[in-house]
N, C-alpha and C positions, 0 to 999 in steps of 0.2 A: 504493500499499500504505500503510495507516494503522496507527499503534500503537494499542494498546488503551487506555492511560491516559495522561493528560497533566497537567502542572502549569498551571492556568488563571489564577492570580491575578496574576502578574507581567506588566507590559506589555512589548511588543516595541518595541525602538527602531527608528527609521527612519534608515537610513544614507544620507547625501547622496552624490550623484555628485560625486566629487572630481577626476576627470581633466579638466583644462581643455583649451582648444583648442590651447595651445602644446604640451601633452604628447601629445595624440591628437586630431586634428581630426575632426569629425563631418561626413562629406560626404553622408550619406543623410537629412538632416533632411526633405527633401520628401516622404518615404514615411510620415511621421507627421502626425497631425492638427494638431499644433503643434509648432513648433521646440523648446519646452521639454520635449517628451516624447522627442526623438530620442535614439537609443542609438548609441554607436560600434560599428564592426565590431570583433570581438575580434581580437587579434593572432594570427597564424597559429600560433605556438607554443602558444597556449592553446586551440586547437580540437582536440578529441579525436574520433577515429573510434569509433563505438560498435560493439560486437559484439552479436549477437542472443543471447537466452536459448538455451542449447544444447538445451533440450527444451521448445519453446514450446507444446506441446499439452496440458500439464497445468496447470490453473489452480486456485488455492487460494481464490479469492474473498476476498483479504485486505481490501480497503478497506471493503466493505459490512459484512463480518463485524465488523471493529473498531468501526465506528460503532454497530452494533446492540448489541454488548457494552457500550460506554461508556454508552449510553442505559439499558440495563438496570441498570448499576451505579449510575447516578444515582438509580434508583428503588428499589433494593433493597440496603441495607447488608449484609444477610446473604449475598446472592449475591456481593457484592464481597469480603466477608471470607473466604468459602470459596474463591474463586478464588486469593487470595493465600496462604491457609493451605495450599493444595495445594503450594506451594513451600517453605513455612516449616516444614513437618513435619521432624522429625529424620530423616535419611536412614538407612535400614537398613544395619547394618555388613556384612551379606552379602546378595547378590542373585544370582538366577539369571541368568547371562548367556546370551542366546539367540544361538547362532551361525547365521549365514546367513539371519537373518530380516530383516524390515523393520519400521519403526515402524508400529504399528497405530493409526490415527486412527479416531475414532468415525465421522467423515465422510470417506470416500475423496476424495482430491483431485479436484475437479470437473473434468470434461473440457472444456477450452475453449482454442481456439487463440488465441495472442497472442504479441506480441514483447516481451520483457522486456529493455530495453536494459542492457548491462553495460559497465563500464570497468575498466581496471587501476588499482588504488589502491596506492600504495607506502607501506609502513610501514617506518620507519627502523630500522636495526640498531644495536646497541651497538658500541663500539670493538672492533676485532679481528675483526669479522665482515664479510661482504660489504658493501662500501660502498654498493652500489646498493640495499640494503634488500630487503624481501620484497614480492613482487607478489601482491596478493589480488584475484581476479576478483570484482567487486562489482556488485550491482544499483544502478542509479540510481533513486532514489525521491523524487519531489516530494511524496509524501503522508506522509513521516515525516522525522525530523530527526537521528536517531542514525547514527553511523558505527561499524560493528563488524566484527571478524574473528573467526573461530572458532579457538580454541586447539588445538594439536596434542595437548593432554592433556584434551580435552573428554570429558564422559560423555554418550552417547546414551541416552535414556530413553523409555519407553513408559508410557502411562497407561491400562491396561486397564479401569479402573473407570468411566471417562467413557463415556457410552453414547448419547446421542441428538442428533440435529440440531435442537436446541432450546435456547433460553436459560432454560428453566425450571429449577427445582432438580434435576430428574431428570437434567439434562445435566452436573451437577457431581459432583466426586469424592465417594463415599459411604463410603470405607474402603479398606482394603488398602494395599499399598505401591507405590512407583514402581519399575517394573522397569528394570534396566540392560540395554542391548542393546550389540551390537558397534558400534564407531565407523562401520563400513561401512553399518550399517543406516540411519543418518541421511543417508547419500549426499552429503556435502559434497564440494567440490573440494579442491585443496591447502590445507593448514591453516597457520595462523600458528605458527611455532616460537617459543615463549616463551623458550627458552634463548638465542636469538640476538637477540631483539627489544630495542629501546631504549625502555623505558617506565618511569613512576613511578606506583606504585599510589595510588589515592585511597582510603584505608582506610575512610573513613566512608560510602562510596557503593557501590552496585551497580546493574547493569542488571537490570530485571525486566519482561518483555514477555510477555503471554499472548494467544493468539489463539483466537477462537471464531467459527464452530462447528467449525473444523478441529481444535481442541484441540492446537495447536502452541504451544510456548513456548520462550523463551530466558532464561537466567540467567547472569550473569557479573560480572566486576570492571569498575569504571570506572577508567581510567588516563589519564595524559597521555602522548602519543607524538607524534613528528614524522610528519606525513601529507602526501604529495604527490600531487596530481592534475593532470595536464596540465602538468607543470613548475612548478606553484605549490605552495609549501610552507607549512604552518602548523607551526612548529617545536614547539609545545607545545599540541596539540589534545586536548581531552577526547573520549575514545573508549571503546568497551567491547571487552573480550576475553571471548567466550562460553565458558563453562566447562561448562554443562549445556544440553542441547537436546532438545526433542521436536520432531522435524522430519522432513520427506520432501523431500530435496534432489534436485539435478539432476546431481551428479557433476562439476561444474565451478565453480560459484560457492561461496564460503565467506565472503562479506562483503556489506555494504551500505553505500552512500554516501547518507545522508539529506540532502536539500536544502531542507527546509521550515524553519520558524521555531523559535526557542528555546521557544515555548510547548508544543511537542509532543515535547520530549526525554523520555527514559524513565529517567533516573537516580533512585534513591530512597535514603533514608537506610537503612543496615543496621540501625539502632537501631529502625526501625519494623516489623521482622518480627513477625508474629503479631497486629498490630493491625488494626482494622477498616478503616482508610484509610491506606495507606502515605504517608509524607511525601516528596513529589517535590521534587527539586532541579533547578531550571531552569539551563541552561548554554548558551553560544553554540555552535551547530553549526559544522561545518567551513566552509561558505561564508560564514556570518555573520562568523566570525573572520577569514577571508580578506579580506573587504571591509573590515573594521575595520583590519586590519593594514596594508592598502594605504593607507587614509587617513592613518594615523599616519606611514608611511614617506614619503608624499608631502609631509606637513607638514615633516618633518625635511629633505627634499631640495629644498625650495622648489619643489615641484610639478614637479621634473625626474625622469622615469621612468628609473631606472638599473638595475633588476633586474626579474625575472619575478614578484615577489611583490606587485605593486601593480596592482590591477584596479578597475574600476567595480563597484558592487554589483548586478550583473545577470548572469544566465546565460541561455543559449538552448538549447532542445532541438529537434532535428528527428529524428523517429523514422520509420525507413523501413518499408515494407510488405516483409516477408521471406517468400518462398514456403516452404512446408513442405519439410523436408529440406535446407535451406540450411545449410552448414557454419557453426558458431556463431561464427567469427571473420571471416566475410565481413561487409563493411561493412553496418551496420544504421542508419546516420544519424550524427548529429554532436552533440556537446556543446560549446558554446563558453562559456568562463568570461571574464567581464569585458566582454561585448558580444554582438553578433549573429553567428550563423553566416555563412558566405560567402553572397553574393547569389545564387549558383547554386542555392541551396536554396528560394528563395522568389520570389514574383512579386506585383506590385501593392503596395498600401499596407497598413500595420499598423493594426488596430483596437485601441484602448487602453481598458482598463476598470480601475477601482480594485479593489484587493484588499479584500475586505469582512471584517469581523469575523463569525465564524460565529454563526448564529442563537442557538445556545445560550449565547453570550457577551454578548449585547446588554444584559443586565442588570448586567454587570460594567463599571463606568466605566473601570477601569484596564486592561481587556483590550486586547490588540493582536491582529494577525493570528495565526491558528494554522495554517490551511491556505491554499492559493491558491484562495480561494473568490470567486465572482461570481454575480450573479443573471442568469438566462437564461430564454428561452422556447423551446419546441419548436414547429416548424412542419413539418407532415407532410401527405402525401397519397399516392395510388395510385402505382404505378411509372411513371416518365416519364424521358425523355432529359434534360430540363432544365426549368427554369421560364422564364417570360417574361422578356424583356430590359428590363422597365420600370425606369425609373430609381429609383423608390420601391419600397422593400420592402413597404410597405403596399398599394400598387397591385398588385404582383406576387402577393401573398397572395390578394387579392380576385379578380384576373382568372384565376388558376389554381385557384380554389376550394379552397385549402389550409385545413387545420384548424390552430388554435393551441391550445397547452396553457396552463394557468395559469403565471404566473411562478414560478420556484423557485430556490433557491440550490444551487449545485453546486460541487465542487472539481475542479481539473485535476490528475490524478494519473497519472504515468508508470508507477506500480507496479500499476495495474489494467488489465485488458484490455478488458472490456465497458463499456458506458455505462449506468449505473444512472439510470433516469429515473422520475418519479412513475407510480404505477399507472394513474392516469387517462389517461396517454398511452401507457404501455407495452403495455396490452391492445389498444387500437385500432390502434396502429402494427403490432404483430405480426399482427393480423388482416388487414393490407393486403398481406402477402406473397402471391404468387400461385404455388402454393396457400398458404393461411394457415399461419403458424407455430402450433405447439401447445405449451402449457405442460406440461413433464414434471416431475411433483412429486418424482420420485426425484432428479432432477438439480437441481431448483430453477431451471431455465432454460427458455426457449422453444427448442424444436427445430424445424428447418425443413428441407424438401427441399434437398439440396445444389445442385440446378439451378433453384430457385425464382427468381422475379423479386422484387427487393427494392423496397419502397416509397421514396418520397422522404422523407427526414428531414433536417432542418437545425436547428441551434441559432441563434436570434436573439440576437446578442451585442451589448451596447452600446445596447440600446433604452431608452426612457423610459416608465415606467408611471405613469399618473395616473388616479385614479377607476376603477381596475380595467381600464383600457385601455392596451395597450402599442403604442407606435408607434416608428418609425425603427429604428436599429441596422443591423446587417449580418447576412445569412443566410449561415451556414457550414455546408454540407451534408456528410453522410457520403457517401463513395464507395460505390456499391453493392457493390464488391468487398470492402468491410470490413464489410458488414452480414450476410454469411453466412460463418461460419468453420467449418472442418472439424476434427474430432477424429481424431487418428491413433492414439491409445492411450487407455488408461484402463479403465473397467469392461468386463468381458466382455459382448459384445453390442452395445456402443456404438461399436465401432471406426470405423464409416463414418457416424456421425451428424454432422449439421451443426447449428450453433447460431445464432440470432439474436444479434447484438451489442447489441441493445437489451434490457436486463434490467430486471426489476420492482424498483423502489426504494421501494415502499410509498406511503403517503399523502404529500401535499405538506407538510402541517403537521408540524413537528417532525423531519423527516428531511433530512439532508444528502445530496444525490445526487452522482454521480461521472461526470465526463467522462474516459473511459479511453483507452487507447493505440490502440484501433481508430479512434477519431475523430482522434486526434493524428497519425496516419500521413498525413493530408492537409493538416496545417498546421505552421508554425513558431510555437513558443511562446516568448516571452521573459519570464522571471520577474524582475521589477524590484523588488528589495527596497528599493532606494534611494528610489523614489517610491511604493512600495506600489501597483504597477500590474502588470497582465498585458497583454501585447501579442501579438496574433494576426496572422498573415499566411498566405496560401494557399501551399501547396507548388507548385513548378514540377512539371509532369507528369514521372513517372519510371516 
């Protein structure tokens, strides 16, 4: 899931791996291409069991939508201005409160099965309240950086004047007022009690995030608060308390834990309201602060690890394949802070690639990573049990008569379910289903028979491209079980429709594609902020 607008000018710092061998020896160096890339196992107390999204069959297409809006905003200052003025207008003093209704979005949540991993995030309470703090069930999102919780005083709102599934001016507000709805209409889970919470307001800043084409939005206050995840605490973390929301929730989650870089935080100066381009304020997200905090504590303690707040600047995700109807707190994988998940989750060696600067930032010499981006190639062919066992990827591609796409940049995003790939590959891949998948213009996805045979599709990761030819690397295929996903609810008449997990990401040039959770169900991914690397290993069968 990606935020709409970002601060692009400040560079992202690279955090060194500070835990030395005396503090935590690395015994798995042999599974990395070089010992300098090795990552320690996370301590058991810092490994969290994931819960699955409680309603995994409604998908709002967050990542691709945010990317599209950002590109549109770069091209049209008028569109950008009108999006922000939507929130800057004076609120009506009286509004009609709709009882028993739901938030009406211009585009109904797209029906798409996926697992959205969630964890408990603890927000500290002030003195005199429950010492354990407040537990906020939160999405884990590697495609954004903010951490937020929804206030128990929030206002649920609807935007009836937004009208089309398009980024044209017709899709933007043209007048009228924002309608207040009941809190239940936004369907959040348990809310953050601001009367009990321990936080300090940042009076000059606020959170402002708008999502299109769903026309969802969040607005709230930026604060400092003690935040704990997996026994690790940042005592003064900048976070957001949501006070206004246009949202269609799931009844359980009411927060988000963003694990990307400072460049994609969403704080803005309140003084910028009503301006053409809000002034963004970059800050260190939770995990960045946690890693920096660990480094400073280790320096003070002469590299002796004496508490749970010292970790290496790397976290690892293993997202499980969860059958429809699974209770939402049944294990859905693991999040390890400060190292790798247990070896029971993965097999074989890790493939390591550098985190790249996003294409749109290459002209900015001061830019650092914004997303977990890397360059890949798709390799695909008709349905098959497996590919040849040739030692060379290039020989296997040739001997099995597989097709290769142009190379393209993609991000690894736990908050997106499907895999957005360039149109030049999306169309032929979907034609290889037996019977072929068909593009549904209403839903904007390829639909497929639920009993179809899926084609062979793999990402070539870590290859080398020279003079237009890519060689080497490792093929990491999708499991056929994750290429056909079933909808169990959504628009009338689509209850039993199945979708292809390969979605059309548009042209190669100028578009950032997305590796979603359907692919990640088959791999362990280590997000290494210390070395600016991403490491991939195959999951053990489960």
